[in-house]
Each structure stands twice: as structure tokens, then as C-alpha cells.
BAPA-105489 format. One record per residue (C-alpha): residue number from 0; chain; x, y, z. Coordinates in nm, 3 decimals, always signed. Layout:
<recs>
<rec i="NUM" ch="A" east="X" north="Y" up="Z"/>
...
</recs>
This chain:
<recs>
<rec i="0" ch="A" east="+10.131" north="+9.761" up="+5.260"/>
<rec i="1" ch="A" east="+9.764" north="+9.900" up="+5.256"/>
<rec i="2" ch="A" east="+9.741" north="+10.266" up="+5.320"/>
<rec i="3" ch="A" east="+9.562" north="+10.385" up="+5.647"/>
<rec i="4" ch="A" east="+9.261" north="+10.599" up="+5.557"/>
<rec i="5" ch="A" east="+9.162" north="+10.976" up="+5.609"/>
<rec i="6" ch="A" east="+8.760" north="+11.009" up="+5.688"/>
<rec i="7" ch="A" east="+8.660" north="+11.367" up="+5.604"/>
<rec i="8" ch="A" east="+8.314" north="+11.441" up="+5.769"/>
<rec i="9" ch="A" east="+8.151" north="+11.675" up="+5.545"/>
<rec i="10" ch="A" east="+7.808" north="+11.833" up="+5.479"/>
<rec i="11" ch="A" east="+7.682" north="+11.874" up="+5.102"/>
<rec i="12" ch="A" east="+7.746" north="+12.251" up="+5.052"/>
<rec i="13" ch="A" east="+7.396" north="+12.398" up="+4.985"/>
<rec i="14" ch="A" east="+7.251" north="+12.718" up="+5.100"/>
<rec i="15" ch="A" east="+7.115" north="+12.691" up="+5.432"/>
<rec i="16" ch="A" east="+7.253" north="+12.353" up="+5.538"/>
<rec i="17" ch="A" east="+7.535" north="+12.363" up="+5.792"/>
<rec i="18" ch="A" east="+7.704" north="+12.649" up="+5.925"/>
<rec i="19" ch="A" east="+7.402" north="+12.796" up="+6.088"/>
<rec i="20" ch="A" east="+7.604" north="+12.988" up="+6.381"/>
<rec i="21" ch="A" east="+7.818" north="+13.121" up="+6.069"/>
<rec i="22" ch="A" east="+7.523" north="+13.215" up="+5.899"/>
<rec i="23" ch="A" east="+7.365" north="+13.391" up="+6.220"/>
<rec i="24" ch="A" east="+7.673" north="+13.621" up="+6.153"/>
<rec i="25" ch="A" east="+7.758" north="+13.671" up="+5.777"/>
<rec i="26" ch="A" east="+7.453" north="+13.597" up="+5.633"/>
<rec i="27" ch="A" east="+7.314" north="+13.221" up="+5.462"/>
<rec i="28" ch="A" east="+7.486" north="+13.293" up="+5.123"/>
<rec i="29" ch="A" east="+7.799" north="+13.420" up="+5.243"/>
<rec i="30" ch="A" east="+7.850" north="+13.110" up="+5.489"/>
<rec i="31" ch="A" east="+7.775" north="+12.839" up="+5.184"/>
<rec i="32" ch="A" east="+8.043" north="+13.039" up="+4.996"/>
<rec i="33" ch="A" east="+8.264" north="+12.991" up="+5.294"/>
<rec i="34" ch="A" east="+8.159" north="+12.653" up="+5.349"/>
<rec i="35" ch="A" east="+8.217" north="+12.556" up="+4.992"/>
<rec i="36" ch="A" east="+8.560" north="+12.741" up="+4.981"/>
<rec i="37" ch="A" east="+8.701" north="+12.582" up="+5.266"/>
<rec i="38" ch="A" east="+8.567" north="+12.212" up="+5.191"/>
<rec i="39" ch="A" east="+8.744" north="+12.248" up="+4.829"/>
<rec i="40" ch="A" east="+9.038" north="+12.381" up="+4.943"/>
<rec i="41" ch="A" east="+9.106" north="+12.154" up="+5.246"/>
<rec i="42" ch="A" east="+9.025" north="+11.840" up="+5.011"/>
<rec i="43" ch="A" east="+9.231" north="+11.925" up="+4.752"/>
<rec i="44" ch="A" east="+9.546" north="+12.019" up="+5.018"/>
<rec i="45" ch="A" east="+9.501" north="+11.682" up="+5.211"/>
<rec i="46" ch="A" east="+9.518" north="+11.444" up="+4.954"/>
<rec i="47" ch="A" east="+9.855" north="+11.245" up="+4.963"/>
<rec i="48" ch="A" east="+9.965" north="+10.885" up="+4.875"/>
<rec i="49" ch="A" east="+10.060" north="+10.824" up="+5.231"/>
<rec i="50" ch="A" east="+9.671" north="+10.770" up="+5.293"/>
<rec i="51" ch="A" east="+9.330" north="+10.704" up="+5.139"/>
<rec i="52" ch="A" east="+9.067" north="+10.993" up="+5.159"/>
<rec i="53" ch="A" east="+8.728" north="+10.919" up="+5.215"/>
<rec i="54" ch="A" east="+8.461" north="+11.198" up="+5.252"/>
<rec i="55" ch="A" east="+8.162" north="+11.074" up="+5.474"/>
<rec i="56" ch="A" east="+7.924" north="+11.281" up="+5.332"/>
<rec i="57" ch="A" east="+7.551" north="+11.397" up="+5.493"/>
<rec i="58" ch="A" east="+7.328" north="+11.522" up="+5.213"/>
<rec i="59" ch="A" east="+7.293" north="+11.351" up="+4.847"/>
<rec i="60" ch="A" east="+7.594" north="+11.488" up="+4.635"/>
<rec i="61" ch="A" east="+7.927" north="+11.642" up="+4.630"/>
<rec i="62" ch="A" east="+7.949" north="+11.967" up="+4.499"/>
<rec i="63" ch="A" east="+8.113" north="+12.014" up="+4.117"/>
<rec i="64" ch="A" east="+8.402" north="+12.232" up="+4.239"/>
<rec i="65" ch="A" east="+8.502" north="+11.951" up="+4.471"/>
<rec i="66" ch="A" east="+8.796" north="+11.723" up="+4.326"/>
<rec i="67" ch="A" east="+8.668" north="+11.363" up="+4.268"/>
<rec i="68" ch="A" east="+8.702" north="+11.169" up="+4.586"/>
<rec i="69" ch="A" east="+8.577" north="+10.851" up="+4.746"/>
<rec i="70" ch="A" east="+8.242" north="+10.913" up="+4.897"/>
<rec i="71" ch="A" east="+8.015" north="+10.711" up="+5.147"/>
<rec i="72" ch="A" east="+7.695" north="+10.867" up="+5.345"/>
<rec i="73" ch="A" east="+7.715" north="+10.928" up="+5.696"/>
<rec i="74" ch="A" east="+7.402" north="+10.757" up="+5.760"/>
<rec i="75" ch="A" east="+7.152" north="+10.804" up="+6.023"/>
<rec i="76" ch="A" east="+7.208" north="+10.848" up="+6.403"/>
<rec i="77" ch="A" east="+7.387" north="+11.114" up="+6.613"/>
<rec i="78" ch="A" east="+7.746" north="+11.250" up="+6.568"/>
<rec i="79" ch="A" east="+7.888" north="+10.949" up="+6.759"/>
<rec i="80" ch="A" east="+7.705" north="+10.649" up="+6.616"/>
<rec i="81" ch="A" east="+7.810" north="+10.832" up="+6.235"/>
<rec i="82" ch="A" east="+8.183" north="+10.838" up="+6.366"/>
<rec i="83" ch="A" east="+8.190" north="+10.523" up="+6.515"/>
<rec i="84" ch="A" east="+8.038" north="+10.346" up="+6.181"/>
<rec i="85" ch="A" east="+8.290" north="+10.566" up="+5.970"/>
<rec i="86" ch="A" east="+8.599" north="+10.467" up="+6.173"/>
<rec i="87" ch="A" east="+8.501" north="+10.083" up="+6.237"/>
<rec i="88" ch="A" east="+8.437" north="+10.084" up="+5.836"/>
<rec i="89" ch="A" east="+8.793" north="+10.178" up="+5.757"/>
<rec i="90" ch="A" east="+8.976" north="+10.031" up="+6.079"/>
<rec i="91" ch="A" east="+9.196" north="+9.796" up="+5.918"/>
<rec i="92" ch="A" east="+9.517" north="+10.021" up="+5.911"/>
<rec i="93" ch="A" east="+9.425" north="+10.295" up="+6.090"/>
<rec i="94" ch="A" east="+9.165" north="+10.580" up="+6.039"/>
<rec i="95" ch="A" east="+9.215" north="+10.977" up="+6.099"/>
<rec i="96" ch="A" east="+8.886" north="+11.168" up="+6.136"/>
<rec i="97" ch="A" east="+8.838" north="+11.502" up="+6.073"/>
<rec i="98" ch="A" east="+8.599" north="+11.797" up="+5.977"/>
<rec i="99" ch="A" east="+8.608" north="+12.067" up="+5.723"/>
<rec i="100" ch="A" east="+8.590" north="+12.335" up="+6.002"/>
<rec i="101" ch="A" east="+8.957" north="+12.368" up="+6.067"/>
<rec i="102" ch="A" east="+9.149" north="+12.548" up="+5.795"/>
<rec i="103" ch="A" east="+9.467" north="+12.500" up="+5.940"/>
<rec i="104" ch="A" east="+9.448" north="+12.125" up="+5.875"/>
<rec i="105" ch="A" east="+9.775" north="+12.029" up="+5.677"/>
<rec i="106" ch="A" east="+9.949" north="+11.725" up="+5.543"/>
<rec i="107" ch="A" east="+10.197" north="+11.753" up="+5.769"/>
<rec i="108" ch="A" east="+9.950" north="+11.778" up="+6.126"/>
<rec i="109" ch="A" east="+9.803" north="+11.465" up="+5.919"/>
<rec i="110" ch="A" east="+10.110" north="+11.242" up="+5.911"/>
<rec i="111" ch="A" east="+10.183" north="+11.335" up="+6.269"/>
<rec i="112" ch="A" east="+9.859" north="+11.219" up="+6.370"/>
<rec i="113" ch="A" east="+9.898" north="+10.890" up="+6.153"/>
<rec i="114" ch="A" east="+10.234" north="+10.831" up="+6.316"/>
<rec i="115" ch="A" east="+10.089" north="+10.899" up="+6.673"/>
<rec i="116" ch="A" east="+9.828" north="+10.595" up="+6.597"/>
<rec i="117" ch="A" east="+9.593" north="+10.724" up="+6.875"/>
<rec i="118" ch="A" east="+9.577" north="+11.100" up="+6.908"/>
<rec i="119" ch="A" east="+9.329" north="+11.382" up="+6.946"/>
<rec i="120" ch="A" east="+9.370" north="+11.712" up="+6.832"/>
<rec i="121" ch="A" east="+9.213" north="+11.956" up="+7.028"/>
<rec i="122" ch="A" east="+9.019" north="+12.267" up="+6.920"/>
<rec i="123" ch="A" east="+9.008" north="+12.608" up="+7.075"/>
<rec i="124" ch="A" east="+8.611" north="+12.566" up="+7.115"/>
<rec i="125" ch="A" east="+8.657" north="+12.257" up="+7.376"/>
<rec i="126" ch="A" east="+8.595" north="+12.010" up="+7.081"/>
<rec i="127" ch="A" east="+8.825" north="+11.856" up="+6.837"/>
<rec i="128" ch="A" east="+8.971" north="+11.888" up="+6.500"/>
<rec i="129" ch="A" east="+9.110" north="+11.544" up="+6.440"/>
<rec i="130" ch="A" east="+9.042" north="+11.183" up="+6.621"/>
<rec i="131" ch="A" east="+9.317" north="+10.894" up="+6.532"/>
<rec i="132" ch="A" east="+9.288" north="+10.556" up="+6.642"/>
<rec i="133" ch="A" east="+9.533" north="+10.279" up="+6.532"/>
<rec i="134" ch="A" east="+9.379" north="+9.965" up="+6.394"/>
<rec i="135" ch="A" east="+9.290" north="+9.770" up="+6.721"/>
<rec i="136" ch="A" east="+9.141" north="+10.069" up="+6.860"/>
<rec i="137" ch="A" east="+8.960" north="+10.168" up="+6.555"/>
<rec i="138" ch="A" east="+8.799" north="+9.832" up="+6.539"/>
<rec i="139" ch="A" east="+8.635" north="+9.843" up="+6.922"/>
<rec i="140" ch="A" east="+8.564" north="+10.248" up="+6.930"/>
<rec i="141" ch="A" east="+8.240" north="+10.337" up="+7.060"/>
<rec i="142" ch="A" east="+8.137" north="+10.734" up="+7.088"/>
<rec i="143" ch="A" east="+7.868" north="+10.696" up="+7.302"/>
<rec i="144" ch="A" east="+7.776" north="+10.942" up="+7.612"/>
<rec i="145" ch="A" east="+7.980" north="+11.246" up="+7.420"/>
<rec i="146" ch="A" east="+7.800" north="+11.622" up="+7.460"/>
<rec i="147" ch="A" east="+7.864" north="+11.698" up="+7.074"/>
<rec i="148" ch="A" east="+7.887" north="+12.050" up="+6.967"/>
<rec i="149" ch="A" east="+7.991" north="+12.189" up="+7.315"/>
<rec i="150" ch="A" east="+8.313" north="+12.299" up="+7.563"/>
<rec i="151" ch="A" east="+8.259" north="+11.962" up="+7.678"/>
<rec i="152" ch="A" east="+8.342" north="+11.753" up="+7.356"/>
<rec i="153" ch="A" east="+8.681" north="+11.723" up="+7.425"/>
<rec i="154" ch="A" east="+8.679" north="+11.619" up="+7.767"/>
<rec i="155" ch="A" east="+8.404" north="+11.350" up="+7.725"/>
<rec i="156" ch="A" east="+8.578" north="+11.217" up="+7.427"/>
<rec i="157" ch="A" east="+8.885" north="+11.177" up="+7.624"/>
<rec i="158" ch="A" east="+8.677" north="+11.000" up="+7.903"/>
<rec i="159" ch="A" east="+8.510" north="+10.763" up="+7.696"/>
<rec i="160" ch="A" east="+8.826" north="+10.677" up="+7.510"/>
<rec i="161" ch="A" east="+9.073" north="+10.671" up="+7.747"/>
<rec i="162" ch="A" east="+9.432" north="+10.864" up="+7.717"/>
<rec i="163" ch="A" east="+9.525" north="+10.990" up="+7.359"/>
<rec i="164" ch="A" east="+9.826" north="+11.164" up="+7.234"/>
<rec i="165" ch="A" east="+9.690" north="+11.563" up="+7.212"/>
<rec i="166" ch="A" east="+9.831" north="+11.752" up="+6.898"/>
<rec i="167" ch="A" east="+9.815" north="+12.088" up="+6.829"/>
<rec i="168" ch="A" east="+9.504" north="+12.264" up="+6.931"/>
<rec i="169" ch="A" east="+9.353" north="+12.418" up="+6.603"/>
<rec i="170" ch="A" east="+9.075" north="+12.669" up="+6.550"/>
<rec i="171" ch="A" east="+8.718" north="+12.538" up="+6.428"/>
<rec i="172" ch="A" east="+8.569" north="+12.792" up="+6.182"/>
<rec i="173" ch="A" east="+8.209" north="+12.815" up="+6.347"/>
<rec i="174" ch="A" east="+8.098" north="+13.170" up="+6.401"/>
<rec i="175" ch="A" east="+8.169" north="+13.520" up="+6.271"/>
<rec i="176" ch="A" east="+8.450" north="+13.576" up="+6.515"/>
<rec i="177" ch="A" east="+8.649" north="+13.283" up="+6.417"/>
<rec i="178" ch="A" east="+8.591" north="+13.299" up="+6.040"/>
<rec i="179" ch="A" east="+8.756" north="+13.685" up="+6.084"/>
<rec i="180" ch="A" east="+9.023" north="+13.548" up="+6.311"/>
<rec i="181" ch="A" east="+9.090" north="+13.305" up="+6.035"/>
<rec i="182" ch="A" east="+9.151" north="+13.527" up="+5.710"/>
</recs>
């Protein structure tokens, strides 16, 4: 049986690219170091024979410190368009999508999401750290009319997709206070 896909949305780790709220609190270079370390740790820790890991990358290259993984470009459009394309292109056996901002993501939490099939992992900031869709739902997903990166993201996503199994709430590291509390 073919394996489902874990899609990791990431940015090329470069100084001044991404983590702008964190950079305002701890500086651009330190934010780059934090993002690079979090991403590398996450990508290494989540490799598992039960699923295929695909990194959907915004930017030109993976940092040399990251393990060798399948990478694909995120492409153009807002986050909803990029997520929709990624999920549909890996819908055949179901897909789970995560970012690199939640340091408490584990293989056990991902396995639970794959078993639940249609699930969402709420984040403390009103967004989500994980979206899992079974094959049928993934083939027809459309993530339109969602207020991304806001306190409304989770509610908007549930409004668009309908009911999903809710998993544990985790914290995304987006700014200085969430970074300090995650250490």
C-alpha cells in the first residue's frame, strides 16, 4: 500500500526572510538562527517509514544543514492557493500539512493525525499547526476566504472545510514571547 504524504511548508532559511515578528523582538540574525534550527530539527525528527515527507519550499534552495528531502516549490498565490495545490497534488493517499513553527510536533502526533484522516491541530494564536485530509477530501479541497495569519484562521478554515477532528492545541513560535516560552 502506498504511503500518505506529510507536506511541510517552509521558507528557505535566509536572514531577513520570514519570521518578521520574531525578528522585531530578537533581531534578524537571531531569528534566522532560530528558524534554521527549528526547521532542521523538525525535518530530521519527522522522517518516518509510515509516510513520505515532501517540503514545499518558498524560496530557492534548502540550506545545506537540512537533511536531503523531496522538495517542491510552493509556487505563486496566497497561502490558501499554495496549500490547495500542495494538498491536491498529494491527495492520492491522504495528506497532512504542517509548517515549521510548532516545535512540539512529534511523529506520534502526526501518526494520530494520519489515523484521524480529516483533522486539524489548533494553535494557541487562533491558527492551526496541522491540517490532515483523507484522499477523497484532499482531492476536492479549496482553501478560499480564509483570513490567514490571524486570530480567525482556525474558525475560517473550519467554516470552509466543515467539521474536522480537533487534535491537541500547540503553540507556534511567531514572536519573542512564544519563542522564550518554547525554550
